[in-house]
C-alpha positions as CSV (number, residue, x, y, z in Angstrom):
1,M,311.0,12.7,260.5
2,S,308.7,13.3,257.5
3,I,307.9,11.6,254.3
4,V,310.0,12.8,251.3
5,Q,310.4,12.1,247.6
6,D,313.7,12.4,245.9
7,P,313.9,11.5,242.2
8,G,317.5,10.4,242.8
9,H,316.6,7.9,245.4
10,S,314.3,4.8,245.2
11,D,313.1,6.0,241.8
12,G,311.3,8.9,243.5
13,A,309.2,6.6,245.7
14,P,308.1,8.2,249.0
15,T,310.6,7.4,251.8
16,I,310.9,8.3,255.4
17,E,313.3,11.2,255.7
18,G,316.9,10.3,256.7
19,T,316.4,6.5,256.5
20,G,315.9,5.6,252.8
21,I,313.1,3.2,253.9
22,R,310.2,3.3,251.5
23,V,306.7,4.0,252.7
24,K,305.7,1.1,250.5
25,D,307.9,-1.3,252.5
26,V,306.3,-0.2,255.8
27,A,302.8,-0.6,254.3
28,V,303.6,-4.1,253.0
29,A,305.0,-5.2,256.4
30,Y,301.7,-4.0,258.0
31,E,299.1,-5.0,255.4
32,H,300.5,-8.1,253.8
33,S,302.8,-9.6,256.4
34,G,300.6,-8.8,259.4
35,Y,303.2,-6.9,261.5
36,E,301.9,-4.5,264.1
37,P,303.5,-1.0,264.1
38,D,305.7,-1.8,267.2
39,E,306.9,-4.9,265.4
40,I,307.8,-2.8,262.3
41,T,310.1,-0.7,264.5
42,Q,312.0,-4.0,265.3
43,L,312.2,-4.8,261.6
44,Y,313.4,-1.3,260.8
45,P,315.3,-0.1,263.9
46,D,315.9,3.4,262.3
47,L,312.2,4.1,262.6
48,S,310.3,5.4,265.6
49,L,306.8,4.3,266.3
50,G,305.7,7.8,265.1
51,D,307.6,7.3,261.8
52,V,305.7,4.0,261.2
53,H,302.3,5.7,261.9
54,R,303.2,8.6,259.6
55,A,304.1,6.1,256.8
56,L,300.9,4.1,257.3
57,A,298.8,7.3,257.3
58,Y,300.5,8.4,254.1
């Protein structure tokens, strides 16, 4: 999946395509809550490890 922006969803915030999960939510889980990428896939089962890495790179 890729990172998309849709003005009609999440106020245009970047999301992971097909999930509605905001890139910001992944970044907060990693940077502020201290979750590792593999743990983030457990928080958000719709994400693959690659999706998490793409979001963090974004």
